[in-house]
mmJSON file of the N, C-alpha and C atoms, coordinates in Angstrom:
{"data_MODEL":{"atom_site":{
"group_PDB":["ATOM","ATOM","ATOM","ATOM","ATOM","ATOM","ATOM","ATOM","ATOM","ATOM","ATOM","ATOM","ATOM","ATOM","ATOM","ATOM","ATOM","ATOM","ATOM","ATOM","ATOM","ATOM","ATOM","ATOM","ATOM","ATOM","ATOM","ATOM","ATOM","ATOM","ATOM","ATOM","ATOM","ATOM","ATOM","ATOM","ATOM","ATOM","ATOM","ATOM","ATOM","ATOM","ATOM","ATOM","ATOM","ATOM","ATOM","ATOM","ATOM","ATOM","ATOM","ATOM","ATOM","ATOM","ATOM","ATOM","ATOM","ATOM","ATOM","ATOM","ATOM","ATOM","ATOM","ATOM","ATOM","ATOM","ATOM","ATOM","ATOM","ATOM","ATOM","ATOM","ATOM","ATOM","ATOM","ATOM","ATOM","ATOM","ATOM","ATOM","ATOM","ATOM","ATOM","ATOM","ATOM","ATOM","ATOM","ATOM","ATOM","ATOM","ATOM","ATOM","ATOM","ATOM","ATOM","ATOM","ATOM","ATOM","ATOM","ATOM","ATOM","ATOM","ATOM","ATOM","ATOM","ATOM","ATOM","ATOM","ATOM","ATOM","ATOM","ATOM","ATOM","ATOM","ATOM","ATOM","ATOM","ATOM","ATOM","ATOM","ATOM","ATOM","ATOM","ATOM","ATOM","ATOM","ATOM","ATOM","ATOM","ATOM","ATOM","ATOM","ATOM","ATOM","ATOM","ATOM","ATOM","ATOM","ATOM","ATOM","ATOM","ATOM","ATOM","ATOM","ATOM","ATOM","ATOM","ATOM","ATOM","ATOM","ATOM","ATOM","ATOM","ATOM","ATOM","ATOM","ATOM","ATOM","ATOM","ATOM","ATOM","ATOM","ATOM","ATOM","ATOM","ATOM","ATOM","ATOM","ATOM","ATOM","ATOM","ATOM","ATOM","ATOM","ATOM","ATOM","ATOM"],
"id":[1,2,3,4,5,6,7,8,9,10,11,12,13,14,15,16,17,18,19,20,21,22,23,24,25,26,27,28,29,30,31,32,33,34,35,36,37,38,39,40,41,42,43,44,45,46,47,48,49,50,51,52,53,54,55,56,57,58,59,60,61,62,63,64,65,66,67,68,69,70,71,72,73,74,75,76,77,78,79,80,81,82,83,84,85,86,87,88,89,90,91,92,93,94,95,96,97,98,99,100,101,102,103,104,105,106,107,108,109,110,111,112,113,114,115,116,117,118,119,120,121,122,123,124,125,126,127,128,129,130,131,132,133,134,135,136,137,138,139,140,141,142,143,144,145,146,147,148,149,150,151,152,153,154,155,156,157,158,159,160,161,162,163,164,165,166,167,168,169,170,171,172,173,174,175,176,177],
"type_symbol":["N","C","C","N","C","C","N","C","C","N","C","C","N","C","C","N","C","C","N","C","C","N","C","C","N","C","C","N","C","C","N","C","C","N","C","C","N","C","C","N","C","C","N","C","C","N","C","C","N","C","C","N","C","C","N","C","C","N","C","C","N","C","C","N","C","C","N","C","C","N","C","C","N","C","C","N","C","C","N","C","C","N","C","C","N","C","C","N","C","C","N","C","C","N","C","C","N","C","C","N","C","C","N","C","C","N","C","C","N","C","C","N","C","C","N","C","C","N","C","C","N","C","C","N","C","C","N","C","C","N","C","C","N","C","C","N","C","C","N","C","C","N","C","C","N","C","C","N","C","C","N","C","C","N","C","C","N","C","C","N","C","C","N","C","C","N","C","C","N","C","C","N","C","C","N","C","C"],
"label_atom_id":["N","CA","C","N","CA","C","N","CA","C","N","CA","C","N","CA","C","N","CA","C","N","CA","C","N","CA","C","N","CA","C","N","CA","C","N","CA","C","N","CA","C","N","CA","C","N","CA","C","N","CA","C","N","CA","C","N","CA","C","N","CA","C","N","CA","C","N","CA","C","N","CA","C","N","CA","C","N","CA","C","N","CA","C","N","CA","C","N","CA","C","N","CA","C","N","CA","C","N","CA","C","N","CA","C","N","CA","C","N","CA","C","N","CA","C","N","CA","C","N","CA","C","N","CA","C","N","CA","C","N","CA","C","N","CA","C","N","CA","C","N","CA","C","N","CA","C","N","CA","C","N","CA","C","N","CA","C","N","CA","C","N","CA","C","N","CA","C","N","CA","C","N","CA","C","N","CA","C","N","CA","C","N","CA","C","N","CA","C","N","CA","C","N","CA","C","N","CA","C","N","CA","C","N","CA","C"],
"label_alt_id":[null,null,null,null,null,null,null,null,null,null,null,null,null,null,null,null,null,null,null,null,null,null,null,null,null,null,null,null,null,null,null,null,null,null,null,null,null,null,null,null,null,null,null,null,null,null,null,null,null,null,null,null,null,null,null,null,null,null,null,null,null,null,null,null,null,null,null,null,null,null,null,null,null,null,null,null,null,null,null,null,null,null,null,null,null,null,null,null,null,null,null,null,null,null,null,null,null,null,null,null,null,null,null,null,null,null,null,null,null,null,null,null,null,null,null,null,null,null,null,null,null,null,null,null,null,null,null,null,null,null,null,null,null,null,null,null,null,null,null,null,null,null,null,null,null,null,null,null,null,null,null,null,null,null,null,null,null,null,null,null,null,null,null,null,null,null,null,null,null,null,null,null,null,null,null,null,null],
"label_comp_id":["MET","MET","MET","LEU","LEU","LEU","GLY","GLY","GLY","LEU","LEU","LEU","ALA","ALA","ALA","ALA","ALA","ALA","ALA","ALA","ALA","VAL","VAL","VAL","MET","MET","MET","PHE","PHE","PHE","PHE","PHE","PHE","ILE","ILE","ILE","ALA","ALA","ALA","PHE","PHE","PHE","LEU","LEU","LEU","ILE","ILE","ILE","ASN","ASN","ASN","ALA","ALA","ALA","ALA","ALA","ALA","GLU","GLU","GLU","ILE","ILE","ILE","ASP","ASP","ASP","THR","THR","THR","ASN","ASN","ASN","GLU","GLU","GLU","VAL","VAL","VAL","PHE","PHE","PHE","ALA","ALA","ALA","SER","SER","SER","THR","THR","THR","ASN","ASN","ASN","VAL","VAL","VAL","MET","MET","MET","LEU","LEU","LEU","LEU","LEU","LEU","GLY","GLY","GLY","LEU","LEU","LEU","MET","MET","MET","LEU","LEU","LEU","LEU","LEU","LEU","ALA","ALA","ALA","LEU","LEU","LEU","HIS","HIS","HIS","VAL","VAL","VAL","ALA","ALA","ALA","GLY","GLY","GLY","VAL","VAL","VAL","GLY","GLY","GLY","THR","THR","THR","SER","SER","SER","TRP","TRP","TRP","ARG","ARG","ARG","SER","SER","SER","GLY","GLY","GLY","ARG","ARG","ARG","ALA","ALA","ALA","ARG","ARG","ARG","ARG","ARG","ARG","ARG","ARG","ARG"],
"label_asym_id":["A","A","A","A","A","A","A","A","A","A","A","A","A","A","A","A","A","A","A","A","A","A","A","A","A","A","A","A","A","A","A","A","A","A","A","A","A","A","A","A","A","A","A","A","A","A","A","A","A","A","A","A","A","A","A","A","A","A","A","A","A","A","A","A","A","A","A","A","A","A","A","A","A","A","A","A","A","A","A","A","A","A","A","A","A","A","A","A","A","A","A","A","A","A","A","A","A","A","A","A","A","A","A","A","A","A","A","A","A","A","A","A","A","A","A","A","A","A","A","A","A","A","A","A","A","A","A","A","A","A","A","A","A","A","A","A","A","A","A","A","A","A","A","A","A","A","A","A","A","A","A","A","A","A","A","A","A","A","A","A","A","A","A","A","A","A","A","A","A","A","A","A","A","A","A","A","A"],
"label_entity_id":["1","1","1","1","1","1","1","1","1","1","1","1","1","1","1","1","1","1","1","1","1","1","1","1","1","1","1","1","1","1","1","1","1","1","1","1","1","1","1","1","1","1","1","1","1","1","1","1","1","1","1","1","1","1","1","1","1","1","1","1","1","1","1","1","1","1","1","1","1","1","1","1","1","1","1","1","1","1","1","1","1","1","1","1","1","1","1","1","1","1","1","1","1","1","1","1","1","1","1","1","1","1","1","1","1","1","1","1","1","1","1","1","1","1","1","1","1","1","1","1","1","1","1","1","1","1","1","1","1","1","1","1","1","1","1","1","1","1","1","1","1","1","1","1","1","1","1","1","1","1","1","1","1","1","1","1","1","1","1","1","1","1","1","1","1","1","1","1","1","1","1","1","1","1","1","1","1"],
"label_seq_id":[1,1,1,2,2,2,3,3,3,4,4,4,5,5,5,6,6,6,7,7,7,8,8,8,9,9,9,10,10,10,11,11,11,12,12,12,13,13,13,14,14,14,15,15,15,16,16,16,17,17,17,18,18,18,19,19,19,20,20,20,21,21,21,22,22,22,23,23,23,24,24,24,25,25,25,26,26,26,27,27,27,28,28,28,29,29,29,30,30,30,31,31,31,32,32,32,33,33,33,34,34,34,35,35,35,36,36,36,37,37,37,38,38,38,39,39,39,40,40,40,41,41,41,42,42,42,43,43,43,44,44,44,45,45,45,46,46,46,47,47,47,48,48,48,49,49,49,50,50,50,51,51,51,52,52,52,53,53,53,54,54,54,55,55,55,56,56,56,57,57,57,58,58,58,59,59,59],
"pdbx_PDB_ins_code":[null,null,null,null,null,null,null,null,null,null,null,null,null,null,null,null,null,null,null,null,null,null,null,null,null,null,null,null,null,null,null,null,null,null,null,null,null,null,null,null,null,null,null,null,null,null,null,null,null,null,null,null,null,null,null,null,null,null,null,null,null,null,null,null,null,null,null,null,null,null,null,null,null,null,null,null,null,null,null,null,null,null,null,null,null,null,null,null,null,null,null,null,null,null,null,null,null,null,null,null,null,null,null,null,null,null,null,null,null,null,null,null,null,null,null,null,null,null,null,null,null,null,null,null,null,null,null,null,null,null,null,null,null,null,null,null,null,null,null,null,null,null,null,null,null,null,null,null,null,null,null,null,null,null,null,null,null,null,null,null,null,null,null,null,null,null,null,null,null,null,null,null,null,null,null,null,null],
"Cartn_x":[-114.987,-114.656,-114.312,-115.175,-114.895,-113.621,-113.075,-111.851,-110.715,-110.924,-109.775,-109.873,-110.985,-111.04,-110.308,-110.698,-110.103,-108.596,-107.972,-106.638,-105.89,-106.69,-106.234,-106.272,-107.28,-107.431,-106.189,-105.868,-104.755,-103.567,-103.374,-102.064,-101.945,-103.103,-103.034,-102.755,-103.369,-103.028,-101.556,-100.958,-99.559,-98.723,-99.036,-98.223,-98.308,-99.494,-99.549,-98.915,-98.716,-98.122,-96.634,-96.225,-94.739,-94.002,-94.717,-94.217,-94.258,-95.008,-95.321,-96.021,-96.866,-97.601,-98.599,-98.456,-99.425,-100.807,-101.771,-103.05,-104.08,-105.348,-106.305,-106.734,-107.72,-108.225,-109.062,-109.638,-110.41,-109.689,-108.508,-107.563,-106.439,-106.612,-105.353,-105.312,-104.124,-103.992,-104.794,-105.147,-105.899,-107.339,-107.979,-109.284,-109.381,-108.221,-108.307,-108.158,-107.476,-107.366,-108.658,-109.392,-110.67,-111.722,-111.554,-112.4,-112.321,-110.867,-110.483,-110.92,-111.007,-111.45,-112.995,-113.663,-115.053,-115.371,-114.761,-114.84,-114.636,-113.584,-113.115,-114.3,-114.845,-115.918,-117.208,-117.339,-118.564,-118.463,-117.021,-116.813,-116.929,-116.453,-116.447,-117.97,-118.754,-120.3,-121.012,-120.348,-121.08,-121.931,-121.785,-122.481,-121.877,-122.873,-122.127,-122.146,-122.31,-122.398,-123.778,-123.905,-125.29,-125.774,-127.062,-127.737,-127.429,-127.206,-126.96,-125.503,-125.209,-123.823,-123.4,-122.062,-121.455,-121.623,-122.175,-122.438,-123.612,-123.819,-124.871,-126.109,-127.26,-128.395,-128.826,-129.156,-129.73,-131.161,-131.485,-133.017,-133.536],
"Cartn_y":[286.669,285.837,286.912,287.963,288.934,289.687,289.818,290.371,289.557,288.235,287.317,287.524,287.525,287.533,288.976,290.107,291.422,291.278,290.513,290.515,289.663,288.632,287.845,288.673,289.628,290.383,291.481,292.121,292.939,292.329,291.128,290.376,290.161,289.755,289.465,290.688,291.913,293.192,293.544,293.368,293.528,292.664,291.416,290.592,291.025,291.373,291.809,293.068,293.962,295.329,295.066,294.202,294.039,293.268,292.333,291.46,292.138,293.275,294.007,293.04,292.266,291.333,292.232,291.974,292.588,291.721,292.421,291.982,292.775,292.152,292.997,294.015,294.928,295.941,295.451,294.274,293.784,293.297,292.75,292.066,293.058,294.358,295.251,295.384,295.746,295.625,296.817,297.905,298.791,298.243,297.475,297.037,295.868,295.1,294.104,294.632,295.873,296.465,297.14,297.687,298.304,297.18,295.944,294.862,294.472,294.49,294.282,295.239,296.609,297.674,297.481,297.034,296.792,295.665,294.642,293.4,293.894,294.739,295.237,296.204,297.038,297.89,297.046,295.983,295.08,294.47,293.999,293.401,294.3,295.493,296.529,296.839,296.921,297.286,296.071,295.035,293.75,292.924,293.085,292.159,290.854,289.864,288.557,287.828,288.719,288.089,287.754,286.835,286.176,287.016,286.892,287.491,286.609,285.354,284.42,284.508,284.545,284.542,283.046,282.893,281.563,280.841,281.623,281.184,280.393,279.308,278.556,279.546,279.076,279.887,279.603,280.806,280.674,280.384,279.691,279.261,279.846],
"Cartn_z":[44.761,43.466,42.418,42.426,41.385,41.62,42.923,43.123,42.608,42.71,42.164,40.621,39.938,38.539,38.141,38.841,38.6,38.8,39.761,39.765,38.658,38.146,36.971,35.81,35.616,34.308,34.395,35.626,35.719,35.387,35.768,35.558,34.013,33.419,31.944,31.14,31.697,30.974,31.183,32.292,32.521,31.562,31.515,30.603,29.254,28.661,27.351,27.231,28.231,27.962,28.151,29.173,29.342,28.14,27.683,26.701,25.165,25.248,23.914,22.935,23.267,22.44,21.549,20.278,19.357,19.404,19.752,19.762,19.004,18.763,18.155,19.237,18.654,19.505,20.718,20.458,21.63,22.789,22.59,23.583,24.026,23.575,23.893,25.411,26.024,27.575,28.055,27.341,28.074,28.234,27.123,27.255,28.409,28.43,29.494,30.932,31.022,32.293,32.634,31.734,31.997,32.416,31.807,32.317,33.714,34.193,35.501,36.402,35.99,36.749,37.002,35.935,36.162,37.022,36.884,37.928,39.317,39.538,40.823,41.389,40.556,40.972,41.381,40.675,40.893,42.337,42.517,43.852,44.994,44.747,45.797,46.143,44.977,45.21,45.934,46.023,46.655,45.66,44.372,43.471,43.515,43.565,43.647,45.071,46.025,47.345,47.692,48.455,48.929,50.023,50.281,51.473,52.678,52.66,53.517,54.011,55.231,55.673,55.7,55.922,55.988,57.366,58.281,59.681,59.696,60.701,60.854,61.288,60.877,61.166,62.562,63.282,64.646,64.639,65.577,65.865,67.161],
"occupancy":[1.0,1.0,1.0,1.0,1.0,1.0,1.0,1.0,1.0,1.0,1.0,1.0,1.0,1.0,1.0,1.0,1.0,1.0,1.0,1.0,1.0,1.0,1.0,1.0,1.0,1.0,1.0,1.0,1.0,1.0,1.0,1.0,1.0,1.0,1.0,1.0,1.0,1.0,1.0,1.0,1.0,1.0,1.0,1.0,1.0,1.0,1.0,1.0,1.0,1.0,1.0,1.0,1.0,1.0,1.0,1.0,1.0,1.0,1.0,1.0,1.0,1.0,1.0,1.0,1.0,1.0,1.0,1.0,1.0,1.0,1.0,1.0,1.0,1.0,1.0,1.0,1.0,1.0,1.0,1.0,1.0,1.0,1.0,1.0,1.0,1.0,1.0,1.0,1.0,1.0,1.0,1.0,1.0,1.0,1.0,1.0,1.0,1.0,1.0,1.0,1.0,1.0,1.0,1.0,1.0,1.0,1.0,1.0,1.0,1.0,1.0,1.0,1.0,1.0,1.0,1.0,1.0,1.0,1.0,1.0,1.0,1.0,1.0,1.0,1.0,1.0,1.0,1.0,1.0,1.0,1.0,1.0,1.0,1.0,1.0,1.0,1.0,1.0,1.0,1.0,1.0,1.0,1.0,1.0,1.0,1.0,1.0,1.0,1.0,1.0,1.0,1.0,1.0,1.0,1.0,1.0,1.0,1.0,1.0,1.0,1.0,1.0,1.0,1.0,1.0,1.0,1.0,1.0,1.0,1.0,1.0,1.0,1.0,1.0,1.0,1.0,1.0],
"B_iso_or_equiv":[0.0,0.0,0.0,0.0,0.0,0.0,0.0,0.0,0.0,0.0,0.0,0.0,0.0,0.0,0.0,0.0,0.0,0.0,0.0,0.0,0.0,0.0,0.0,0.0,0.0,0.0,0.0,0.0,0.0,0.0,0.0,0.0,0.0,0.0,0.0,0.0,0.0,0.0,0.0,0.0,0.0,0.0,0.0,0.0,0.0,0.0,0.0,0.0,0.0,0.0,0.0,0.0,0.0,0.0,0.0,0.0,0.0,0.0,0.0,0.0,0.0,0.0,0.0,0.0,0.0,0.0,0.0,0.0,0.0,0.0,0.0,0.0,0.0,0.0,0.0,0.0,0.0,0.0,0.0,0.0,0.0,0.0,0.0,0.0,0.0,0.0,0.0,0.0,0.0,0.0,0.0,0.0,0.0,0.0,0.0,0.0,0.0,0.0,0.0,0.0,0.0,0.0,0.0,0.0,0.0,0.0,0.0,0.0,0.0,0.0,0.0,0.0,0.0,0.0,0.0,0.0,0.0,0.0,0.0,0.0,0.0,0.0,0.0,0.0,0.0,0.0,0.0,0.0,0.0,0.0,0.0,0.0,0.0,0.0,0.0,0.0,0.0,0.0,0.0,0.0,0.0,0.0,0.0,0.0,0.0,0.0,0.0,0.0,0.0,0.0,0.0,0.0,0.0,0.0,0.0,0.0,0.0,0.0,0.0,0.0,0.0,0.0,0.0,0.0,0.0,0.0,0.0,0.0,0.0,0.0,0.0,0.0,0.0,0.0,0.0,0.0,0.0],
"pdbx_formal_charge":[null,null,null,null,null,null,null,null,null,null,null,null,null,null,null,null,null,null,null,null,null,null,null,null,null,null,null,null,null,null,null,null,null,null,null,null,null,null,null,null,null,null,null,null,null,null,null,null,null,null,null,null,null,null,null,null,null,null,null,null,null,null,null,null,null,null,null,null,null,null,null,null,null,null,null,null,null,null,null,null,null,null,null,null,null,null,null,null,null,null,null,null,null,null,null,null,null,null,null,null,null,null,null,null,null,null,null,null,null,null,null,null,null,null,null,null,null,null,null,null,null,null,null,null,null,null,null,null,null,null,null,null,null,null,null,null,null,null,null,null,null,null,null,null,null,null,null,null,null,null,null,null,null,null,null,null,null,null,null,null,null,null,null,null,null,null,null,null,null,null,null,null,null,null,null,null,null],
"auth_seq_id":[1,1,1,2,2,2,3,3,3,4,4,4,5,5,5,6,6,6,7,7,7,8,8,8,9,9,9,10,10,10,11,11,11,12,12,12,13,13,13,14,14,14,15,15,15,16,16,16,17,17,17,18,18,18,19,19,19,20,20,20,21,21,21,22,22,22,23,23,23,24,24,24,25,25,25,26,26,26,27,27,27,28,28,28,29,29,29,30,30,30,31,31,31,32,32,32,33,33,33,34,34,34,35,35,35,36,36,36,37,37,37,38,38,38,39,39,39,40,40,40,41,41,41,42,42,42,43,43,43,44,44,44,45,45,45,46,46,46,47,47,47,48,48,48,49,49,49,50,50,50,51,51,51,52,52,52,53,53,53,54,54,54,55,55,55,56,56,56,57,57,57,58,58,58,59,59,59],
"auth_comp_id":["MET","MET","MET","LEU","LEU","LEU","GLY","GLY","GLY","LEU","LEU","LEU","ALA","ALA","ALA","ALA","ALA","ALA","ALA","ALA","ALA","VAL","VAL","VAL","MET","MET","MET","PHE","PHE","PHE","PHE","PHE","PHE","ILE","ILE","ILE","ALA","ALA","ALA","PHE","PHE","PHE","LEU","LEU","LEU","ILE","ILE","ILE","ASN","ASN","ASN","ALA","ALA","ALA","ALA","ALA","ALA","GLU","GLU","GLU","ILE","ILE","ILE","ASP","ASP","ASP","THR","THR","THR","ASN","ASN","ASN","GLU","GLU","GLU","VAL","VAL","VAL","PHE","PHE","PHE","ALA","ALA","ALA","SER","SER","SER","THR","THR","THR","ASN","ASN","ASN","VAL","VAL","VAL","MET","MET","MET","LEU","LEU","LEU","LEU","LEU","LEU","GLY","GLY","GLY","LEU","LEU","LEU","MET","MET","MET","LEU","LEU","LEU","LEU","LEU","LEU","ALA","ALA","ALA","LEU","LEU","LEU","HIS","HIS","HIS","VAL","VAL","VAL","ALA","ALA","ALA","GLY","GLY","GLY","VAL","VAL","VAL","GLY","GLY","GLY","THR","THR","THR","SER","SER","SER","TRP","TRP","TRP","ARG","ARG","ARG","SER","SER","SER","GLY","GLY","GLY","ARG","ARG","ARG","ALA","ALA","ALA","ARG","ARG","ARG","ARG","ARG","ARG","ARG","ARG","ARG"],
"auth_asym_id":["A","A","A","A","A","A","A","A","A","A","A","A","A","A","A","A","A","A","A","A","A","A","A","A","A","A","A","A","A","A","A","A","A","A","A","A","A","A","A","A","A","A","A","A","A","A","A","A","A","A","A","A","A","A","A","A","A","A","A","A","A","A","A","A","A","A","A","A","A","A","A","A","A","A","A","A","A","A","A","A","A","A","A","A","A","A","A","A","A","A","A","A","A","A","A","A","A","A","A","A","A","A","A","A","A","A","A","A","A","A","A","A","A","A","A","A","A","A","A","A","A","A","A","A","A","A","A","A","A","A","A","A","A","A","A","A","A","A","A","A","A","A","A","A","A","A","A","A","A","A","A","A","A","A","A","A","A","A","A","A","A","A","A","A","A","A","A","A","A","A","A","A","A","A","A","A","A"],
"auth_atom_id":["N","CA","C","N","CA","C","N","CA","C","N","CA","C","N","CA","C","N","CA","C","N","CA","C","N","CA","C","N","CA","C","N","CA","C","N","CA","C","N","CA","C","N","CA","C","N","CA","C","N","CA","C","N","CA","C","N","CA","C","N","CA","C","N","CA","C","N","CA","C","N","CA","C","N","CA","C","N","CA","C","N","CA","C","N","CA","C","N","CA","C","N","CA","C","N","CA","C","N","CA","C","N","CA","C","N","CA","C","N","CA","C","N","CA","C","N","CA","C","N","CA","C","N","CA","C","N","CA","C","N","CA","C","N","CA","C","N","CA","C","N","CA","C","N","CA","C","N","CA","C","N","CA","C","N","CA","C","N","CA","C","N","CA","C","N","CA","C","N","CA","C","N","CA","C","N","CA","C","N","CA","C","N","CA","C","N","CA","C","N","CA","C","N","CA","C","N","CA","C","N","CA","C","N","CA","C"],
"pdbx_PDB_model_num":[1,1,1,1,1,1,1,1,1,1,1,1,1,1,1,1,1,1,1,1,1,1,1,1,1,1,1,1,1,1,1,1,1,1,1,1,1,1,1,1,1,1,1,1,1,1,1,1,1,1,1,1,1,1,1,1,1,1,1,1,1,1,1,1,1,1,1,1,1,1,1,1,1,1,1,1,1,1,1,1,1,1,1,1,1,1,1,1,1,1,1,1,1,1,1,1,1,1,1,1,1,1,1,1,1,1,1,1,1,1,1,1,1,1,1,1,1,1,1,1,1,1,1,1,1,1,1,1,1,1,1,1,1,1,1,1,1,1,1,1,1,1,1,1,1,1,1,1,1,1,1,1,1,1,1,1,1,1,1,1,1,1,1,1,1,1,1,1,1,1,1,1,1,1,1,1,1]
}}}
């Protein structure tokens, strides 16, 4: 899920940069891209995954 959110953030950063939209400093394309990188790093680190796998529990 965090990987998907990172992809969305990268796409938004691309749109801001490609359309040359003037935004305030908080929503600048660089800051949005850094947020996307943070989400991607969390995804790769395994944050947000559960301990329980999707398979049925063996007894």
